DSSP file (Angstrom, degrees, kcal/mol; ACC not computed):
  #  RESIDUE AA STRUCTURE BP1 BP2  ACC     N-H-->O    O-->H-N    N-H-->O    O-->H-N    TCO  KAPPA ALPHA  PHI   PSI    X-CA   Y-CA   Z-CA
    1    1 A Q              0   0    0      0, 0.0     8,-3.1     0, 0.0     2,-0.3   0.000 360.0 360.0 360.0 131.0   28.7   -4.0    2.4
    2    2 A S  E     -A    8   0A   0      6,-0.2     6,-0.2     1,-0.1     3,-0.1  -0.849 360.0-169.2-105.1 144.0   28.7   -7.8    2.8
    3    3 A L  E    S-     0   0A   0      4,-0.9     2,-0.3     1,-0.4     5,-0.1   0.328  70.3 -53.9-106.0  -6.1   31.2  -10.2    1.3
    4    4 A G  E >  S-A    7   0A   0      3,-0.7     3,-0.9     1,-0.1    -1,-0.4  -0.915  82.0 -47.6 151.0-170.7   29.2  -13.3    2.2
    5    5 A V  T 3  S+     0   0    0     -2,-0.3    -1,-0.1     1,-0.3     0, 0.0   0.793 135.9  31.5 -58.2 -34.4   27.7  -15.0    5.2
    6    6 A D  T 3  S+     0   0    0     -3,-0.1     2,-0.4    -4,-0.0    -1,-0.3   0.200 107.5  78.1-117.4  14.1   30.7  -14.6    7.4
    7    7 A S  E <   +A    4   0A   0     -3,-0.9    -4,-0.9     2,-0.0    -3,-0.7  -0.970  46.0 176.4-126.5 138.9   32.2  -11.3    6.1
    8    8 A T  E     -A    2   0A   0     -2,-0.4     2,-0.4    -6,-0.2    -6,-0.2  -0.989  10.9-160.4-137.4 145.1   31.3   -7.6    6.6
    9    9 A V        -     0   0    0     -8,-3.1     2,-0.4    -2,-0.3    -2,-0.0  -0.984   4.5-168.3-121.9 139.9   33.2   -4.5    5.3
   10   10 A S        -     0   0    0     -2,-0.4     2,-0.4     2,-0.0    -2,-0.0  -0.967   9.5-150.5-123.6 142.8   32.8   -1.0    6.7
   11   11 A L        -     0   0    0     -2,-0.4     2,-0.5     2,-0.0    -2,-0.0  -0.905   8.7-169.0-117.7 137.9   34.1    2.1    5.0
   12   12 A L        -     0   0    0     -2,-0.4     2,-0.6     2,-0.0    -2,-0.0  -0.990   9.3-154.7-123.5 130.2   35.3    5.4    6.7
   13   13 A R        -     0   0    0     -2,-0.5     2,-0.5     2,-0.0    -2,-0.0  -0.953  17.5-169.2-104.5 122.5   36.0    8.5    4.6
   14   14 A L        -     0   0    0     -2,-0.6     2,-1.0     2,-0.0    -2,-0.0  -0.959  20.9-154.3-114.3 121.0   38.6   10.8    6.4
   15   15 A L        -     0   0    0     -2,-0.5     2,-0.1     0, 0.0    -2,-0.0  -0.811  31.4-142.3 -87.8  99.6   39.4   14.2    5.4
   16   16 A A        -     0   0    0     -2,-1.0     2,-0.2     2,-0.0    -2,-0.0  -0.357  21.0-173.7 -78.2 139.7   42.8   14.3    6.9
   17   17 A T    >   -     0   0    0     -2,-0.1     3,-1.0    32,-0.0     4,-0.3  -0.612  44.3 -95.4-117.0-179.7   44.2   17.6    8.6
   18   18 A A  G >  S+     0   0    0      1,-0.2     3,-1.2    -2,-0.2    29,-0.1   0.799 121.8  62.6 -72.0 -28.7   47.6   18.4    9.9
   19   19 A G  G 3  S+     0   0    0      1,-0.2    -1,-0.2     3,-0.0    -3,-0.0   0.663  94.0  62.0 -65.9 -16.6   46.4   17.4   13.4
   20   20 A D  G X  S+     0   0    0     -3,-1.0     3,-2.1     3,-0.1    25,-0.2   0.605  74.3 121.7 -89.2  -9.3   45.9   13.9   12.2
   21   21 A D  T <  S+     0   0    0     -3,-1.2    25,-0.2    -4,-0.3     3,-0.1  -0.315  84.8   7.0 -54.2 132.0   49.6   13.4   11.4
   22   22 A N  T 3  S+     0   0    0     23,-3.0    -1,-0.3     1,-0.2    24,-0.2   0.638  98.4 143.8  64.9  20.2   51.1   10.4   13.3
   23   23 A G  E <   -B   45   0B   0     -3,-2.1    22,-3.2    22,-0.5     2,-0.5  -0.469  51.4-122.4 -81.0 162.8   47.7    9.5   14.6
   24   24 A L  E     -B   44   0B   0     20,-0.2     2,-0.5    -2,-0.1    20,-0.2  -0.935  19.1-162.0-110.7 128.8   46.6    5.9   15.0
   25   25 A L  E     -B   43   0B   0     18,-2.5    18,-2.4    -2,-0.5     2,-0.4  -0.933  15.0-172.0-107.8 125.1   43.6    4.8   13.1
   26   26 A E  E     -B   42   0B   0     -2,-0.5     2,-0.5    16,-0.2    16,-0.2  -0.956  16.8-156.0-129.9 141.6   42.1    1.5   14.5
   27   27 A C  E     -B   41   0B   0     14,-3.1    14,-2.1    -2,-0.4     2,-0.4  -0.957  15.3-168.6-111.4 122.7   39.4   -0.8   13.3
   28   28 A R  E     -B   40   0B   0     -2,-0.5     2,-0.4    12,-0.2    12,-0.2  -0.922   1.8-168.2-112.1 141.7   37.7   -3.0   15.9
   29   29 A A  E     +B   39   0B   0     10,-2.7    10,-2.2    -2,-0.4     2,-0.3  -0.987   9.1 171.0-134.4 133.8   35.3   -5.9   15.2
   30   30 A T  E     -     0   0B   0     -2,-0.4     8,-0.1     8,-0.2     6,-0.0  -0.941  22.3-137.4-134.6 158.3   33.0   -7.8   17.6
   31   31 A A  E >   -B   34   0B   0      3,-0.5     3,-1.5     6,-0.4     6,-0.2  -0.933  18.3-127.2-114.3 134.9   30.3  -10.4   17.0
   32   32 A P  T 3  S+     0   0    0      0, 0.0    -1,-0.1     0, 0.0     0, 0.0   0.842 110.9  50.3 -49.2 -35.2   26.9  -10.5   18.7
   33   33 A T  T 3  S+     0   0    0      1,-0.3     3,-0.1     2,-0.1    -3,-0.0   0.660 121.6  33.1 -85.5 -13.2   27.3  -14.0   19.8
   34   34 A L  E X   +B   31   0B   0     -3,-1.5     3,-2.0     3,-0.1    -3,-0.5  -0.460  67.8 159.5-135.5  63.7   30.8  -13.4   21.2
   35   35 A P  E 3  S+     0   0B   0      0, 0.0    -2,-0.1     0, 0.0    -1,-0.1   0.730  70.9  61.5 -64.0 -20.5   30.8   -9.9   22.6
   36   36 A H  E 3  S+     0   0B   0     -3,-0.1     2,-0.5    -5,-0.1    -6,-0.0   0.526  91.1  77.9 -80.0  -1.3   33.7  -10.4   24.8
   37   37 A V  E <   -     0   0B   0     -3,-2.0    -6,-0.4    -6,-0.2     2,-0.4  -0.926  60.8-177.0-106.8 118.2   36.0  -11.2   22.0
   38   38 A T  E     -     0   0B   0     -2,-0.5     2,-0.4    -8,-0.1    -8,-0.2  -0.945  11.5-161.8-121.7 142.3   37.4   -8.2   19.9
   39   39 A A  E     +B   29   0B   0    -10,-2.2   -10,-2.7    -2,-0.4     2,-0.4  -0.897  20.2 178.5-111.3 143.3   39.6   -8.3   16.8
   40   40 A S  E     -B   28   0B   0     -2,-0.4     2,-0.3   -12,-0.2   -12,-0.2  -0.995  19.2-174.0-146.6 155.5   41.5   -5.2   15.9
   41   41 A A  E     -B   27   0B   0    -14,-2.1   -14,-3.1    -2,-0.4     2,-0.3  -0.986  14.0-165.0-143.2 154.5   43.9   -3.8   13.3
   42   42 A S  E     -B   26   0B   0     -2,-0.3     2,-0.4   -16,-0.2   -16,-0.2  -0.938  10.5-163.4-139.1 160.4   45.6   -0.4   13.3
   43   43 A A  E     -B   25   0B   0    -18,-2.4   -18,-2.5    -2,-0.3     2,-0.4  -0.991  21.6-129.4-144.2 132.5   47.5    1.9   11.0
   44   44 A K  E     -B   24   0B   0     -2,-0.4     2,-0.5   -20,-0.2   -20,-0.2  -0.717  30.0-133.8 -85.4 131.2   49.7    5.0   11.8
   45   45 A L  E     -B   23   0B   0    -22,-3.2   -23,-3.0    -2,-0.4     2,-0.6  -0.723  16.8-166.0 -87.0 127.2   48.6    8.0    9.6
   46   46 A T        -     0   0    0     -2,-0.5     2,-0.5   -25,-0.2   -25,-0.1  -0.960  11.2-173.8-110.5 114.9   51.2   10.1    7.8
   47   47 A V        -     0   0    0     -2,-0.6     2,-0.3   -29,-0.1   -26,-0.1  -0.936  13.1-149.3-115.2 123.4   49.7   13.3    6.6
   48   48 A H        +     0   0    0     -2,-0.5     2,-0.3    39,-0.1    -2,-0.0  -0.707  27.2 166.9 -87.7 140.2   51.7   15.7    4.4
   49   49 A Y  E     -C   88   0C   0     39,-2.3    39,-1.6    -2,-0.3     3,-0.1  -0.985  37.0 -98.7-152.0 157.4   50.8   19.5    4.8
   50   50 A V  E     -     0   0C   0     -2,-0.3    36,-0.1     1,-0.2    41,-0.1  -0.236  57.6 -77.4 -69.9 159.9   52.1   22.8    3.9
   51   51 A P  E     -     0   0C   0      0, 0.0     2,-0.5     0, 0.0    36,-0.2  -0.314  35.2-156.8 -65.1 142.6   54.1   24.9    6.4
   52   52 A E  E     -C   86   0C   0     34,-2.3    34,-1.6    -3,-0.1     2,-0.3  -0.955  20.4-158.9-119.0 108.6   52.0   26.7    9.0
   53   53 A A  E     +C   85   0C   0     -2,-0.5     2,-0.3    32,-0.2    32,-0.2  -0.685  15.7 178.0-101.7 143.2   54.2   29.7   10.3
   54   54 A T  E     -C   84   0C   0     30,-2.5    30,-2.8    -2,-0.3     2,-0.4  -0.948  12.8-152.3-132.8 152.3   54.0   31.7   13.5
   55   55 A I  E     -C   83   0C   0     -2,-0.3    12,-0.6     9,-0.2     2,-0.3  -0.993  11.3-176.8-129.1 133.3   56.1   34.5   14.7
   56   56 A S  E     -C   82   0C   0     26,-2.4    26,-2.7    -2,-0.4     2,-0.5  -0.889  13.4-150.1-123.2 157.9   57.0   35.6   18.2
   57   57 A I  E     -C   81   0C   0      6,-0.4     2,-0.5    -2,-0.3     6,-0.3  -0.985   7.2-166.5-128.2 121.4   59.0   38.4   19.7
   58   58 A D  E     +C   80   0C   0     22,-3.0    22,-2.7    -2,-0.5     2,-0.4  -0.947  63.8  31.9-114.5 130.5   60.8   38.1   23.0
   59   59 A G  S    S+     0   0    0     -2,-0.5     2,-0.3    20,-0.2    20,-0.2  -0.895 104.6  24.0 141.6-117.3   62.0   41.4   24.5
   60   60 A V  S    S-     0   0    0     18,-0.4     2,-0.5    -2,-0.4    12,-0.1  -0.670 116.0 -16.8 -90.3 142.3   60.2   44.7   24.0
   61   61 A G  S    S-     0   0    0     -2,-0.3     2,-0.2    10,-0.1    -2,-0.1  -0.463  86.8-124.9  73.3-115.9   56.6   45.2   23.2
   62   62 A G        -     0   0    0     -2,-0.5     2,-0.4    -4,-0.1    10,-0.2  -0.596   9.7-128.1 146.6 156.6   55.3   42.0   21.9
   63   63 A L        -     0   0    0     -6,-0.3    -6,-0.4    -2,-0.2     3,-0.1  -0.995  27.1-115.1-133.6 131.2   53.6   40.4   19.0
   64   64 A A    > > -     0   0    0     -2,-0.4     3,-1.5     1,-0.1     5,-0.5  -0.332  48.0 -93.2 -65.0 145.2   50.5   38.2   19.0
   65   65 A S  T 3 5S+     0   0    0      1,-0.2     3,-0.3     2,-0.2    -1,-0.1  -0.311 111.8  36.2 -64.3 145.1   51.2   34.7   17.8
   66   66 A G  T 3 5S-     0   0    0    -11,-0.3    -1,-0.2     1,-0.2   -10,-0.1   0.425 120.5 -90.5  90.6   3.9   50.7   34.1   14.2
   67   67 A G  T < 5S+     0   0    0     -3,-1.5    -1,-0.2   -12,-0.6    -2,-0.2   0.639  95.6 116.3  77.9  13.7   51.9   37.5   13.3
   68   68 A T  T   5 +     0   0    0     -3,-0.3    -3,-0.1    -4,-0.3    -1,-0.1   0.636  58.6  79.7 -92.3 -15.6   48.6   39.5   13.5
   69   69 A G  S   <S-     0   0    0     -5,-0.5     2,-0.4     1,-0.1    -6,-0.1  -0.095  80.3-109.0 -85.0-175.2   49.5   41.8   16.3
   70   70 A A        -     0   0    0     -8,-0.1     2,-0.4     2,-0.0    -2,-0.1  -0.968  21.6-141.4-118.9 133.9   51.5   44.9   16.5
   71   71 A A        -     0   0    0     -2,-0.4     2,-0.8   -10,-0.1   -10,-0.1  -0.796  11.2-142.3 -93.8 131.6   54.9   45.2   18.1
   72   72 A G        +     0   0    0     -2,-0.4     2,-0.3   -10,-0.2    -9,-0.0  -0.831  32.7 162.1 -98.2 107.2   55.8   48.3   20.1
   73   73 A F        -     0   0    0     -2,-0.8     2,-0.3   -12,-0.1     3,-0.0  -0.901  25.4-151.6-123.1 155.4   59.5   49.4   19.7
   74   74 A R    >   -     0   0    0     -2,-0.3     3,-2.1     1,-0.0    40,-0.2  -0.784  45.1 -80.5-109.9 159.0   61.5   52.5   20.2
   75   75 A A  T 3  S+     0   0    0     -2,-0.3     3,-0.1     1,-0.2    40,-0.1  -0.422 122.2  23.8 -61.1 130.9   64.6   53.5   18.4
   76   76 A G  T 3  S+     0   0    0     38,-0.4    -1,-0.2     1,-0.4     2,-0.1   0.243  91.4 131.6  97.4 -14.5   67.5   51.5   20.0
   77   77 A D    <   -     0   0    0     -3,-2.1    -1,-0.4    37,-0.1     2,-0.3  -0.347  38.2-161.9 -67.4 150.3   65.3   48.7   21.3
   78   78 A S        +     0   0    0     -3,-0.1   -18,-0.4    35,-0.1     2,-0.3  -0.972  14.0 164.4-131.1 151.4   66.3   45.1   20.6
   79   79 A A  E     - D   0 111C   0     32,-1.5    32,-1.3    -2,-0.3     2,-0.5  -0.961  35.8-106.9-154.7 170.7   64.5   41.9   20.7
   80   80 A T  E     -CD  58 110C   0    -22,-2.7   -22,-3.0    -2,-0.3     2,-0.5  -0.893  29.2-157.5-102.6 126.4   64.6   38.3   19.6
   81   81 A L  E     -C   57   0C   0     28,-0.6     2,-0.5    -2,-0.5    27,-0.5  -0.905   5.5-165.3-106.8 136.0   62.4   37.2   16.9
   82   82 A K  E     -C   56   0C   0    -26,-2.7   -26,-2.4    -2,-0.5     2,-0.6  -0.965   6.5-167.4-125.1 125.4   61.4   33.6   16.4
   83   83 A C  E     -C   55   0C   0     -2,-0.5     2,-0.5   -28,-0.2   -28,-0.2  -0.941  11.0-171.5-105.7 119.9   59.8   32.1   13.3
   84   84 A T  E     -C   54   0C   0    -30,-2.8   -30,-2.5    -2,-0.6     2,-0.4  -0.957   2.0-169.6-119.9 130.2   58.4   28.7   13.9
   85   85 A A  E     -C   53   0C   0     -2,-0.5     2,-0.5   -32,-0.2     6,-0.3  -0.992   5.8-162.6-125.2 125.0   57.2   26.6   10.9
   86   86 A R  E     +C   52   0C   0    -34,-1.6   -34,-2.3    -2,-0.4     2,-0.3  -0.943  31.8 138.4-109.1 120.7   55.2   23.4   11.4
   87   87 A A  E     -     0   0C   0     -2,-0.5   -37,-0.2   -36,-0.2     4,-0.1  -0.988  47.4-113.0-159.8 156.6   55.1   21.2    8.2
   88   88 A N  E    S+C   49   0C   0    -39,-1.6   -39,-2.3    -2,-0.3    -2,-0.0  -0.904 114.4  34.0-138.3 115.7   55.3   17.6    7.0
   89   89 A P  S    S-     0   0    0      0, 0.0    -1,-0.2     0, 0.0     3,-0.1   0.483 124.4-101.5 -62.4 158.4   57.7   17.1    5.4
   90   90 A P        -     0   0    0      0, 0.0     2,-0.2     0, 0.0    -2,-0.1  -0.122  38.3-102.5 -59.0 150.5   59.6   19.7    7.7
   91   91 A A        -     0   0    0     -6,-0.3    -6,-0.1     1,-0.1     3,-0.1  -0.512  30.5-164.8 -70.9 139.3   60.0   23.2    6.2
   92   92 A Y        +     0   0    0     -2,-0.2     2,-0.4     1,-0.2    -1,-0.1   0.529  67.5  46.1-104.1 -10.6   63.6   23.6    5.0
   93   93 A N        +     0   0    0      2,-0.0     2,-0.4     0, 0.0    -1,-0.2  -0.996  53.6 174.8-139.8 126.0   63.7   27.4    4.6
   94   94 A Q        -     0   0    0     -2,-0.4     2,-0.4    -3,-0.1    13,-0.3  -0.999   9.6-177.3-132.6 137.7   62.6   30.2    6.8
   95   95 A T        -     0   0    0     -2,-0.4     2,-0.3    11,-0.1    11,-0.1  -0.996  22.0-133.9-137.7 135.5   63.2   33.7    6.0
   96   96 A F        -     0   0    0     -2,-0.4     7,-2.2     9,-0.4     2,-0.4  -0.647  24.5-168.6 -78.9 135.6   62.5   37.0    7.8
   97   97 A M  E     -E  102   0D   0     -2,-0.3     2,-0.4     5,-0.2     5,-0.2  -0.986   9.2-164.9-129.1 144.0   61.0   39.7    5.7
   98   98 A F  E >  S-E  101   0D   0      3,-3.0     3,-1.3    -2,-0.4    -2,-0.0  -0.996  79.1 -13.3-133.0 120.6   60.5   43.3    6.7
   99   99 A N  T 3  S-     0   0    0     -2,-0.4    -1,-0.2     1,-0.3     3,-0.1   0.929 130.3 -53.0  47.3  54.7   58.1   45.5    4.5
  100  100 A M  T 3  S+     0   0    0      1,-0.2     2,-0.3    -3,-0.1    -1,-0.3   0.596 118.7 110.1  65.1  14.8   58.1   42.8    1.8
  101  101 A R  E <  S-E   98   0D   0     -3,-1.3    -3,-3.0     0, 0.0     2,-0.2  -0.930  74.8-111.3-120.3 139.7   62.0   42.7    1.6
  102  102 A R  E     -E   97   0D   0     -2,-0.3    -5,-0.2    -5,-0.2     2,-0.1  -0.520  37.1-131.5 -67.2 137.3   64.2   39.8    2.8
  103  103 A T        -     0   0    0     -7,-2.2    -7,-0.1    -2,-0.2    -1,-0.1  -0.462   8.6-133.8 -85.7 158.6   66.2   40.9    5.9
  104  104 A K  S    S+     0   0    0     -2,-0.1     2,-0.3     2,-0.1    -1,-0.1   0.593  82.9 100.1 -86.9  -9.8   69.9   40.4    6.2
  105  105 A T        -     0   0    0     -9,-0.1    -9,-0.4     4,-0.1    -2,-0.2  -0.589  66.7-149.0 -69.3 125.3   69.2   39.1    9.7
  106  106 A Q    >   -     0   0    0     -2,-0.3     3,-2.3     1,-0.1   -11,-0.1  -0.523  33.0 -74.4 -98.7 170.2   69.2   35.2    9.8
  107  107 A A  T 3  S+     0   0    0    -13,-0.3    -1,-0.1     1,-0.3     3,-0.1  -0.311 120.5  22.1 -60.3 143.1   67.1   32.9   12.1
  108  108 A C  T 3  S+     0   0    0    -27,-0.5    -1,-0.3     1,-0.3     2,-0.1   0.296  97.8 117.1  80.7  -6.2   68.5   32.9   15.7
  109  109 A D    <   -     0   0    0     -3,-2.3   -28,-0.6   -28,-0.1     2,-0.5  -0.457  69.6-114.3 -85.7 170.3   70.2   36.3   15.3
  110  110 A V  E     -D   80   0C   0    -30,-0.1     2,-0.7    -2,-0.1   -30,-0.2  -0.886  19.6-134.1-102.2 128.7   69.1   39.3   17.4
  111  111 A L  E     +D   79   0C   0    -32,-1.3   -32,-1.5    -2,-0.5     3,-0.1  -0.733  33.4 168.0 -84.6 119.8   67.5   42.1   15.5
  112  112 A R        +     0   0    0     -2,-0.7     2,-0.5     1,-0.2    -1,-0.2   0.651  52.7  51.3-112.3 -13.7   69.2   45.2   16.9
  113  113 A H        +     0   0    0    -38,-0.1     2,-0.4   -37,-0.0    -1,-0.2  -0.939  52.7 171.0-127.9 119.5   68.3   48.1   14.7
  114  114 A L              0   0    0     -2,-0.5   -38,-0.4   -37,-0.3   -37,-0.1  -0.974 360.0 360.0-121.4 132.7   64.8   49.0   13.7
  115  115 A S              0   0    0     -2,-0.4    -1,-0.1   -40,-0.1   -40,-0.1   0.369 360.0 360.0-124.9 360.0   64.1   52.4   11.8
């Protein structure tokens, strides 16, 4: 799209993802008659996105990242469970659920009894 003899406009349509957050978008312009001279402008992208949660277990058995695996425990085993949420703005509440019920164990506590 041209604005006159000495102006040109280029458009970029960006479908933003969580990975684009804090990225730097830059526009560079050169002219065929002065290829060694470059003008540029940049903008930092801020992308808001919903929480992406993962769970990991340190100790006995193990659980695949993302919570899709199965952990192997025996009665009396203990382990540390870690729930990590990535979001912008940051997640403000994390809750452990066991069989669709909120647990009494809070984040950073050690889960000692499984039945």
